[in-house]
C-alpha positions as CSV (number, residue, x, y, z in Angstrom):
1,M,0.0,-0.1,-0.2
2,E,1.3,3.3,-0.8
3,F,1.0,6.3,1.2
4,L,-0.3,9.6,-0.8
5,G,2.0,12.4,-0.9
6,T,5.1,10.5,0.1
7,S,8.1,9.9,-2.2
8,Q,9.3,6.4,-2.9
9,T,12.9,7.2,-3.2
10,A,15.0,5.5,-0.8
11,S,17.9,7.0,0.8
12,Y,19.8,3.9,1.4
13,C,19.9,3.1,-2.2
14,G,23.4,3.1,-3.5
15,S,25.0,4.5,-6.7
16,K,23.8,3.4,-10.1
17,K,25.7,0.4,-11.5
18,A,27.4,1.3,-14.8
19,C,25.4,-1.4,-16.9
20,G,24.4,-0.9,-20.2
21,L,20.5,0.2,-19.8
22,S,18.2,0.7,-23.1
23,A,16.6,3.8,-23.0
24,L,13.5,4.5,-21.3
25,P,10.2,3.3,-23.0
26,P,8.3,6.3,-24.1
27,A,5.6,7.8,-22.1
28,V,2.8,5.8,-22.3
29,Q,-0.3,8.3,-22.7
30,T,-3.2,8.2,-20.0
31,P,-6.3,7.4,-21.9
32,V,-8.7,10.2,-21.3
33,I,-12.1,8.6,-19.8
34,Q,-15.3,10.4,-20.2
35,E,-17.2,9.9,-16.6
36,S,-21.3,9.8,-17.1
37,Y,-21.5,9.9,-13.3
38,Q,-20.1,12.7,-11.2
39,P,-19.7,11.3,-7.7
40,Y,-20.1,13.9,-4.5
41,Y,-17.1,15.1,-2.9
42,L,-16.6,17.5,0.1
43,P,-15.2,20.9,-0.4
44,G,-11.8,20.8,-0.7
45,Y,-11.5,17.1,-1.3
46,R,-12.3,17.0,-4.9
47,Y,-8.6,17.3,-6.3
48,L,-6.8,15.4,-3.6
49,N,-6.0,12.7,-5.7
50,S,-5.2,14.7,-8.9
51,W,-1.3,15.5,-7.6
52,R,-0.4,12.1,-8.6
53,P,1.8,12.0,-11.5
54,S,0.0,11.0,-14.5
55,L,3.1,10.0,-16.3
56,F,3.8,6.3,-15.6
57,C,7.3,4.9,-16.9
58,K,7.5,1.3,-17.5
59,V,10.7,-0.4,-16.0
60,S,12.0,-2.3,-18.9
61,N,14.2,-5.4,-18.1
62,V,17.7,-4.9,-19.1
63,Q,20.0,-7.7,-19.0
64,T,23.6,-6.5,-18.0
65,C,26.9,-7.1,-19.9
66,P,28.8,-10.1,-18.4
67,D,31.9,-8.9,-16.9
68,E,34.4,-11.4,-15.6
69,G,35.5,-9.0,-12.5
70,T,32.1,-8.4,-11.5
71,M,31.4,-12.1,-11.8
72,S,34.1,-12.4,-9.6
73,H,33.0,-9.9,-7.1
74,S,29.2,-11.1,-7.0
75,A,30.4,-14.1,-4.9
76,L,32.0,-12.4,-2.8
77,R,29.1,-9.5,-1.3
78,P,25.5,-9.0,-1.8
79,P,24.1,-6.5,-4.4
80,T,23.7,-2.8,-3.2
81,I,20.1,-2.4,-4.7
82,L,17.4,-5.0,-3.3
83,P,15.0,-6.5,-5.8
84,A,12.1,-5.4,-4.4
85,L,13.3,-1.7,-4.4
86,R,14.7,-1.7,-7.9
87,S,11.2,-0.5,-9.7
88,A,10.9,2.6,-6.9
89,L,14.1,4.1,-8.1
90,F,12.5,4.9,-11.6
91,S,9.3,6.5,-9.8
92,R,10.2,9.8,-9.4
93,Y,8.1,13.1,-9.4
94,S,8.2,16.0,-11.2
95,P,8.7,19.5,-9.4
96,H,5.3,20.5,-11.2
97,D,3.8,17.4,-9.3
98,W,5.3,18.5,-6.1
99,D,4.0,22.3,-6.3
100,Q,0.7,21.0,-7.5
101,S,0.4,18.5,-4.5
102,N,1.2,21.4,-2.2
103,Q,-1.0,24.0,-3.7
104,L,-3.9,21.4,-3.7
105,Q,-3.0,20.3,0.1
106,L,-3.3,24.0,0.9
107,R,-6.3,24.9,-1.0
108,G,-7.9,21.4,0.4
109,A,-6.8,22.5,3.8
110,E,-8.4,26.1,3.3
111,A,-11.8,24.7,2.3
112,S,-11.8,22.2,4.8
113,R,-11.2,25.2,7.1
114,L,-13.9,27.4,5.7
115,W,-16.2,24.1,5.6
116,A,-15.5,23.8,9.1
117,G,-16.2,27.2,9.9
118,R,-19.5,27.4,8.1
119,L,-20.4,24.4,9.5
120,M,-19.3,25.5,13.0
121,G,-21.5,28.5,12.6
122,D,-24.3,26.8,11.0
123,S,-24.1,24.5,14.2
124,M,-24.4,27.3,16.5
125,R,-27.0,29.0,14.8
126,L,-28.9,25.7,14.6
127,M,-28.2,25.0,18.2
128,Q,-29.5,28.9,19.0
129,D,-32.2,27.9,16.8
130,K,-33.3,24.9,18.5
131,D,-32.6,26.1,21.9
132,Q,-34.9,29.1,21.2
133,L,-37.3,26.6,19.6
134,T,-37.1,24.4,22.7
135,R,-37.5,27.4,25.0
136,Q,-40.4,28.6,23.0
137,M,-42.0,25.2,23.1
138,Q,-41.5,24.9,26.8
139,E,-42.9,28.4,27.5
140,G,-45.8,27.8,25.2
141,T,-46.4,24.2,27.0
142,C,-46.1,26.3,30.4
143,R,-48.9,29.0,29.1
144,N,-50.8,26.0,27.8
145,L,-50.5,24.3,31.0
146,G,-51.4,27.6,32.7
147,Q,-54.2,28.1,30.5
148,R,-55.2,24.5,31.1
149,L,-55.1,25.3,35.1
150,S,-57.1,28.7,34.5
151,D,-59.8,26.3,32.5
152,I,-59.8,23.8,35.1
153,G,-60.1,26.0,37.9
154,F,-63.1,27.8,36.3
155,W,-64.8,24.5,35.7
156,K,-63.7,23.7,39.3
157,A,-65.2,26.9,40.8
158,E,-68.5,26.4,38.8
159,L,-68.7,22.6,39.9
160,G,-68.1,24.0,43.6
161,Y,-70.6,26.6,43.2
162,E,-73.1,24.2,41.6
163,L,-72.5,21.7,44.1
164,E,-72.8,23.8,47.3
165,R,-76.1,24.9,45.7
166,L,-77.1,21.5,45.0
167,L,-76.2,20.8,48.8
168,T,-78.2,23.4,50.0
169,E,-81.0,22.5,47.8
170,N,-80.9,18.8,49.1
171,H,-81.1,20.1,52.9
172,S,-84.0,22.3,51.6
173,M,-85.7,19.4,50.3
174,D,-85.0,16.7,53.3
175,T,-86.4,19.8,55.5
176,V,-89.5,19.8,53.5
177,K,-89.9,16.3,53.4
178,K,-89.6,16.1,57.1
179,R,-92.3,18.8,57.0
180,L,-94.5,16.8,55.3
181,E,-93.9,13.4,57.3
182,C,-94.5,15.5,60.3
183,A,-97.7,17.3,58.8
184,A,-99.4,13.9,57.6
185,D,-98.5,12.6,61.5
186,E,-100.0,15.7,62.7
187,V,-103.3,14.8,60.8
188,N,-103.5,11.6,62.5
189,C,-104.6,13.6,65.7
190,P,-107.6,15.4,64.3
191,L,-108.3,12.1,62.2
192,Q,-108.3,10.3,65.5
193,V,-110.4,12.8,67.1
194,A,-113.2,13.2,64.1
195,L,-113.2,9.2,63.9
196,E,-113.9,9.0,67.9
197,C,-116.3,11.6,67.4
198,L,-118.4,9.2,64.9
199,Y,-118.0,6.2,66.9
200,H,-119.4,8.3,70.0
201,R,-122.3,9.4,67.9
202,E,-123.3,5.8,66.9
203,K,-124.0,5.5,70.7
204,R,-126.8,7.7,70.6
205,I,-130.5,6.5,71.5
206,G,-133.6,6.5,69.4
207,I,-134.5,9.0,67.2
208,D,-131.4,10.9,68.0
209,L,-129.7,8.6,66.2
210,V,-130.2,10.7,62.7
211,H,-127.7,11.5,60.0
212,D,-127.7,15.0,60.7
213,M,-125.5,17.9,59.3
214,V,-122.9,17.0,62.2
215,E,-122.6,13.6,61.0
216,K,-122.3,14.7,57.4
217,N,-119.3,17.1,58.2
218,L,-117.7,14.7,60.2
219,I,-117.8,12.0,57.5
220,R,-116.5,15.0,55.1
221,E,-113.9,15.5,57.9
222,V,-112.7,12.3,58.0
223,D,-112.4,12.0,54.0
224,L,-110.8,15.2,54.2
225,L,-108.1,14.3,56.6
226,K,-107.4,10.9,54.9
227,C,-107.1,12.8,51.5
228,C,-104.9,15.2,53.0
229,Q,-102.6,12.9,54.7
230,E,-102.5,10.6,51.1
231,Q,-101.4,13.8,49.2
232,M,-98.9,14.6,52.0
233,R,-97.4,11.1,51.8
234,K,-97.7,10.9,47.7
235,L,-95.8,14.3,47.5
236,A,-93.1,13.1,50.4
237,Q,-92.5,10.1,48.1
238,R,-92.2,12.4,45.0
239,I,-89.6,14.5,46.9
240,D,-88.0,11.1,48.0
241,I,-87.7,10.2,44.7
242,Q,-86.3,13.6,43.6
243,I,-83.6,13.7,46.7
244,R,-82.2,10.3,44.8
245,D,-81.9,12.0,41.6
246,N,-80.2,15.2,43.2
247,R,-78.1,12.8,45.1
248,D,-77.0,11.1,41.9
249,A,-76.3,14.4,40.2
250,Q,-74.5,15.3,43.5
251,H,-72.3,12.5,43.0
252,A,-71.7,13.1,39.4
253,L,-70.6,16.7,40.5
254,E,-68.1,15.4,43.2
255,R,-66.6,13.1,41.0
256,D,-66.0,15.5,38.3
257,F,-64.7,17.9,41.1
258,E,-62.5,15.3,42.4
259,D,-61.4,14.4,39.3
260,K,-60.8,18.1,38.3
261,S,-58.7,18.4,41.8
262,S,-56.5,15.4,40.8
263,A,-56.0,16.9,37.1
264,Q,-55.4,20.3,38.8
265,F,-52.7,18.8,41.0
266,I,-51.1,17.0,38.4
267,D,-50.8,19.9,35.8
268,E,-49.8,22.3,38.5
269,K,-46.8,19.4,39.1
270,C,-46.0,19.6,35.6
271,F,-46.2,23.4,35.3
272,N,-43.8,23.5,38.2
273,L,-41.2,21.4,36.6
274,R,-38.1,22.8,35.4
275,N,-35.2,21.8,33.6
276,T,-33.7,22.1,37.1
277,S,-36.4,19.8,38.8
278,D,-35.0,17.0,40.6
279,C,-37.9,14.8,39.8
280,I,-37.5,14.8,36.1
281,S,-36.4,11.5,34.2
282,F,-36.6,10.1,30.7
283,F,-39.8,7.9,29.9
284,H,-39.0,6.6,26.3
285,G,-42.0,6.0,24.1
286,M,-44.4,8.0,26.3
287,E,-45.1,10.6,23.2
288,K,-46.4,7.5,21.1
289,V,-48.8,6.2,24.2
290,D,-52.4,8.2,23.8
291,G,-54.5,7.2,26.7
292,T,-56.5,10.0,26.2
293,I,-60.2,9.6,26.0
294,S,-61.6,13.0,25.3
295,V,-61.0,16.6,23.6
296,P,-61.1,19.8,25.3
297,E,-64.5,20.0,23.7
298,T,-65.9,17.0,25.1
299,W,-64.0,17.7,28.4
300,A,-66.1,21.1,28.8
301,K,-69.2,19.5,27.5
302,F,-69.0,16.8,30.2
303,S,-68.6,19.3,33.1
304,N,-71.2,21.6,31.6
305,D,-73.6,18.5,31.0
306,N,-73.2,17.8,34.7
307,I,-73.9,21.4,35.6
308,K,-76.8,21.4,33.2
309,H,-78.4,18.2,34.7
310,S,-77.7,19.8,38.6
311,Q,-79.7,22.9,37.3
312,N,-82.2,20.7,35.9
313,M,-82.6,18.8,39.4
314,R,-82.7,21.9,41.4
315,A,-85.6,23.3,39.0
316,N,-87.4,20.3,39.8
317,S,-87.0,20.5,43.4
318,I,-87.7,24.0,43.6
319,R,-91.0,23.3,42.0
320,L,-91.5,20.4,44.1
321,R,-90.8,22.7,47.1
322,E,-93.3,25.3,45.8
323,E,-95.6,22.3,45.1
324,A,-95.2,21.4,49.0
325,E,-95.3,24.9,50.3
326,N,-98.7,25.6,48.3
327,L,-100.1,22.0,49.5
328,L,-99.3,22.4,52.7
329,E,-100.9,26.0,53.1
330,T,-103.9,24.9,50.9
331,L,-104.5,21.8,52.9
332,S,-104.3,23.3,56.3
333,D,-106.7,26.1,55.1
334,Q,-109.2,23.3,54.1
335,M,-108.5,21.4,57.2
336,W,-109.4,24.3,59.6
337,K,-112.4,25.5,57.4
338,Q,-113.8,22.0,57.6
339,F,-112.9,21.9,61.4
340,T,-114.8,25.0,62.1
341,N,-117.6,23.8,59.9
342,T,-117.9,20.6,62.0
343,N,-117.6,22.6,65.0
344,L,-120.5,25.1,64.1
345,A,-122.6,22.2,63.1
346,F,-121.8,20.3,66.6
347,N,-122.8,23.9,68.0
348,A,-126.1,24.2,65.9
349,R,-127.0,20.9,66.8
350,I,-126.4,21.1,70.3
351,S,-128.3,24.4,70.5
352,E,-131.4,22.5,68.9
353,V,-131.0,19.5,71.2
354,I,-130.8,22.0,74.3
355,D,-133.7,23.6,72.9
356,V,-135.9,20.4,72.5
357,K,-134.7,19.6,75.9
358,N,-136.0,22.5,77.5
359,K,-139.3,22.4,75.6
360,L,-139.5,18.9,76.8
361,Q,-138.7,19.8,80.0
362,T,-141.2,22.1,80.2
363,Q,-143.8,19.8,78.7
364,L,-142.9,17.2,81.7
365,A,-143.4,20.4,83.9
366,K,-146.8,21.0,82.7
367,T,-147.5,17.2,82.2
368,L,-146.6,16.7,85.7
369,Q,-148.7,19.9,86.7
370,E,-151.8,17.9,84.8
371,I,-151.4,14.7,86.3
372,F,-151.5,16.3,89.8
373,Q,-154.7,18.2,88.7
374,A,-155.8,14.6,87.2
375,E,-155.0,13.0,90.5
376,N,-156.9,15.6,92.4
377,T,-160.0,15.6,90.1
378,I,-160.2,11.9,90.3
379,M,-160.2,12.4,94.2
380,L,-162.8,14.8,94.3
381,L,-165.0,12.8,91.9
382,E,-164.4,9.7,94.1
383,R,-165.5,12.0,97.0
384,S,-168.2,13.3,95.3
385,I,-169.5,9.9,93.9
386,M,-169.3,8.5,97.9
387,A,-171.3,11.7,98.6
388,K,-173.7,10.6,96.4
389,E,-174.2,7.2,97.7
390,C,-176.2,8.2,100.6
391,P,-178.8,10.4,99.4
392,L,-179.3,7.5,96.6
393,K,-179.5,5.2,99.4
394,V,-182.0,7.5,101.4
395,A,-184.1,8.2,98.4
396,Q,-184.1,4.2,97.6
397,T,-184.9,3.4,101.3
398,R,-187.7,5.8,101.5
399,L,-189.0,4.2,98.1
400,E,-188.4,0.8,99.7
401,C,-190.5,2.1,102.8
402,R,-193.4,3.4,100.8
403,T,-193.6,0.1,98.8
404,R,-195.1,-1.5,102.2
405,R,-197.7,1.1,102.3
406,P,-201.1,-1.1,102.5
407,N,-203.8,-1.2,99.9
408,V,-204.6,2.0,98.4
409,E,-202.1,3.9,100.2
410,L,-200.0,2.8,97.6
411,C,-200.9,6.1,96.0
412,R,-198.2,7.2,93.2
413,D,-198.3,10.8,95.0
414,I,-196.1,13.7,94.4
415,P,-193.6,12.2,97.1
416,Q,-193.3,9.1,95.4
417,F,-192.9,10.9,91.9
418,K,-190.1,13.0,93.8
419,L,-188.6,10.1,95.3
420,V,-188.6,7.9,92.0
421,N,-187.4,11.4,90.2
422,E,-184.8,11.7,92.8
423,V,-183.2,8.1,92.8
424,F,-183.0,8.3,88.7
425,T,-181.4,12.0,89.1
426,I,-179.3,10.7,91.8
427,D,-178.1,7.3,90.1
428,D,-177.6,9.3,86.4
429,T,-175.4,11.8,88.6
430,L,-173.7,8.7,89.9
431,Q,-173.2,7.3,86.5
432,T,-172.0,10.8,84.9
433,L,-169.4,10.9,87.7
434,K,-168.2,7.6,87.4
435,L,-167.8,8.0,83.8
436,R,-165.8,11.0,84.3
437,L,-163.9,9.6,86.9
438,R,-162.9,6.6,84.3
439,E,-162.2,9.5,81.7
440,T,-160.1,11.2,84.3
441,Q,-158.3,8.0,85.1
442,D,-157.8,7.3,81.7
443,T,-156.1,11.1,81.2
444,L,-154.4,10.4,84.2
445,Q,-152.7,7.2,82.7
446,L,-152.3,8.9,79.3
447,L,-150.6,11.4,81.3
448,V,-148.5,9.2,82.8
449,M,-147.4,7.8,79.7
450,T,-146.8,11.1,78.0
451,K,-144.5,11.9,81.2
452,S,-142.8,8.6,80.8
453,R,-142.4,9.4,77.2
454,L,-141.0,13.2,77.9
455,E,-138.7,11.5,80.7
456,H,-137.2,9.0,77.9
457,E,-137.2,11.8,75.8
458,L,-135.2,13.8,77.9
459,A,-132.6,10.8,78.9
460,I,-132.3,10.4,75.1
461,K,-131.3,14.2,74.8
462,A,-129.4,14.2,77.7
463,N,-127.5,11.3,76.4
464,T,-126.8,13.2,73.0
465,L,-126.1,16.3,74.7
466,C,-123.4,14.5,76.5
467,I,-121.9,13.1,73.7
468,D,-122.0,15.9,71.5
469,K,-121.1,18.6,74.1
470,E,-119.1,16.7,76.8
471,K,-117.4,14.1,74.7
472,C,-117.0,15.4,71.0
473,M,-117.1,18.9,71.8
474,G,-114.3,18.2,74.8
475,M,-112.1,16.7,72.0
476,R,-112.3,19.1,69.5
477,K,-111.6,22.1,71.8
478,T,-108.2,22.0,70.5
479,F,-107.1,21.8,66.8
480,P,-103.5,21.5,65.2
481,S,-102.2,25.0,64.5
482,T,-101.2,26.2,61.0
483,P,-97.8,25.6,62.1
484,R,-97.9,22.0,63.0
485,L,-100.1,21.3,59.7
486,A,-97.2,22.9,57.8
487,G,-95.1,20.5,59.4
488,Y,-92.8,22.8,61.2
489,T,-93.5,20.8,64.6
490,C,-94.0,16.9,64.9
491,T,-96.1,15.7,67.9
492,A,-97.4,12.5,69.1
493,A,-101.3,11.7,68.8
494,R,-103.2,13.2,71.9
495,P,-104.7,10.2,74.1
496,F,-108.4,10.3,74.4
497,T,-110.3,9.3,77.6
498,P,-114.1,8.9,76.6
499,C,-116.8,9.8,79.2
500,P,-119.3,7.2,80.2
501,V,-122.6,6.8,78.3
502,P,-125.6,6.6,80.3
503,V,-127.9,3.7,79.7
504,H,-131.2,4.3,80.0
């Protein structure tokens, strides 16, 4: 292998041996080759090989002349020129080749230096550009992370505000539900009172067991109270369903809020990362992993849908609360109005019964007076009848004695006629008095029966008054107030102690 740019002359070669050498062969012209493909050369390296000589000399094999002296010395010492270097003695460069090679080396070195300078300048500019691009991209990423944190903070604030309002609404719904349940439980007291009144009024006696306005109002009151209680419980069930829907929306908001908090923590950590941070490291291939499941539009739409769903739930809750308020107010007014109407019917019925009772008592007093008078009349009639017996006996005795007159003395004279007339008159008087006595006794019997009926009616009216006035109105002296009927307080049903009913 020959090294480019080095001379192949050897300093250890001796002087030429004087021998007959044939003349050098003529220079062989180097053929010109037309290149169709131009290879790529770096600047300054295109002509590095062009300094090599284009004239090659062929070394001809020249036979040395035989010499006896030489033949005698050849056996004594080795030849001066080695056979391997024999051809190098004829490879000589011309000064032109030497100058051209130096110029080419200088131009190549200059071109290499200029190329290296331009390459270093380009490299510095490239590094500066890439550093600036990297810095701009990092700053852009920081700005994007900051904007992302701002968006997360905005939606987190919106979610927190909506969550707080939804929690407040849930608390209000729980309060309204408890009010409805308490109001429904509070209705048990007047409902039990009305049922007790109906139960006690079933114990009325005789003709007083009438389907009057009191009973109609009591039945209407029982139906109204049951209807109100049913409406309250149904509305409480609807509110309970709405509370469950609100809690579902609350859980969605809480999950979204927690996810936003986690994302905010992660993005803040990423935002605070710097080139000098200790926790940075290489994670090769992470840029090829796409684990995202949303885009900014769907991400914002998800939170917006959660907020809208929560707002719809709050709107439904507000409507239910307003409906509950109106229902409680309306039902309390209706119950109070029906309670007042029933009490007015009770008072009217009690007044009627008291009026009838007073009239019966008046009639009973008059009947008792008539009975007393009838008894006195009977006693006088009996005395009168007894008083008429002696005159009748006298008249009949006289007639009987006059029948014992003898013969013609049995004369129908004026005394006879008067005695007969007196007997008939006294007898007729007795019959009349006895008839009047029987009539008076019948009247007395009728008056006694009337007295019994009046006393029975008075007992019935007293029983009715005891039921309506003592038992029913005694229980109906109090009624749950409007706040209690609106569910603000909840009390247990008041026990009842019914008074004894007189049995006749």
